[in-house]
C-alpha positions as CSV (number, residue, x, y, z in Angstrom):
1,X,0.8,-14.1,20.0
2,X,2.2,-17.6,19.9
3,X,5.4,-18.4,18.1
4,X,3.7,-20.3,15.2
5,X,1.5,-17.3,14.4
6,X,4.5,-15.0,14.6
7,X,6.5,-17.2,12.3
8,X,3.5,-17.4,9.8
9,X,3.2,-13.6,9.8
10,X,6.9,-13.2,9.2
11,X,7.0,-15.8,6.5
12,X,4.0,-14.2,4.8
13,X,5.6,-10.7,5.0
14,X,9.0,-11.8,3.7
15,X,7.3,-14.0,1.0
16,X,5.2,-11.0,-0.2
17,X,8.2,-8.7,-0.3
18,X,10.4,-11.3,-2.1
19,X,7.6,-12.2,-4.5
20,X,6.6,-8.7,-5.5
21,X,9.4,-8.1,-8.1
22,X,8.9,-11.6,-9.5
23,X,5.1,-11.0,-9.9
24,X,5.6,-7.5,-11.4
25,X,8.1,-8.8,-13.9
26,X,6.0,-11.9,-14.7
27,X,2.9,-9.8,-15.7
28,X,5.0,-7.3,-17.7
29,X,5.8,-4.4,-15.5
30,X,9.6,-3.9,-16.0
31,X,12.2,-1.2,-15.2
32,X,12.1,-0.3,-18.9
33,X,8.4,0.1,-19.1
34,X,5.4,-2.1,-19.8
35,X,6.4,-5.2,-21.9
36,X,4.5,-5.4,-25.3
37,X,1.9,-8.1,-25.5
38,X,1.9,-8.7,-21.7
39,X,-0.9,-8.8,-19.2
40,X,0.4,-5.4,-18.0
41,X,0.0,-4.0,-21.6
42,X,-3.6,-5.2,-21.6
43,X,-4.2,-3.5,-18.3
44,X,-2.5,-0.3,-19.5
45,X,-4.6,-0.3,-22.7
46,X,-7.9,-0.8,-20.8
47,X,-6.9,2.0,-18.3
48,X,-6.1,4.4,-21.2
49,X,-9.4,3.7,-23.0
50,X,-11.4,4.1,-19.8
51,X,-9.6,7.4,-19.2
52,X,-10.0,8.9,-22.6
53,X,-6.6,8.0,-24.0
54,X,-4.1,8.3,-21.1
55,X,-3.4,6.3,-18.0
56,X,-4.5,8.3,-14.9
57,X,-1.8,9.3,-12.4
58,X,-2.3,7.3,-9.2
59,X,-4.2,4.5,-11.0
60,X,-3.3,0.8,-10.3
61,X,-1.4,0.6,-13.6
62,X,0.6,3.7,-12.8
63,X,1.4,2.6,-9.3
64,X,2.6,-0.9,-10.4
65,X,4.7,0.5,-13.2
66,X,6.2,3.1,-11.0
67,X,7.1,0.4,-8.4
68,X,8.7,-1.7,-11.1
69,X,10.5,1.2,-12.8
70,X,12.0,2.6,-9.6
71,X,12.9,-0.7,-8.2
72,X,10.9,-0.2,-5.0
73,X,9.9,-3.8,-4.9
74,X,13.4,-5.1,-5.8
75,X,15.0,-3.0,-3.0
76,X,12.7,-4.3,-0.4
77,X,13.3,-7.9,-1.5
78,X,17.0,-7.4,-1.4
79,X,16.8,-6.1,2.1
80,X,14.7,-9.0,3.3
81,X,17.0,-11.5,1.6
82,X,20.1,-10.0,3.4
83,X,18.6,-10.7,6.8
84,X,17.2,-14.1,6.0
85,X,20.0,-15.9,7.9
86,X,19.9,-13.5,10.9
87,X,17.1,-15.2,12.8
88,X,13.3,-15.3,12.7
89,X,12.9,-12.1,14.8
90,X,15.3,-10.1,12.7
91,X,13.8,-11.4,9.5
92,X,10.3,-10.7,10.7
93,X,11.3,-7.1,11.6
94,X,13.1,-6.5,8.3
95,X,10.1,-8.0,6.4
96,X,7.6,-5.9,8.3
97,X,9.8,-2.8,7.7
98,X,10.1,-3.6,4.0
99,X,6.4,-4.1,3.6
100,X,5.8,-0.9,5.5
101,X,8.2,1.1,3.4
102,X,6.7,-0.3,0.2
103,X,3.1,0.5,1.5
104,X,4.2,4.0,2.4
105,X,5.7,4.5,-1.0
106,X,2.5,3.4,-2.7
107,X,0.2,5.4,-0.4
108,X,2.1,8.5,-1.6
109,X,0.4,8.1,-5.0
110,X,-3.0,8.5,-3.4
111,X,-2.4,11.8,-1.7
């Protein structure tokens, strides 16, 4: 793999990890629950109606809310930010590890 491709992968991984808490909060998934009147509230309402009145465990809404409530995305972003000045290789490794940890956390909901 050439250095440009490696840098692009690292930047994408770190950007995803850093952006996750921002996106979750922007659409209404917060540590205190789903924000009233938000896009997340609409998703939750639709999921509840489709499931007969309750949001199904393991559904997309449940997974996103759990990630926001537990701070999984925020913890990964903080870890990536701490190593941002440590060099591209270290940042890429930390970003990949954070993405892997977050993915592993989310996969646990589907078992």
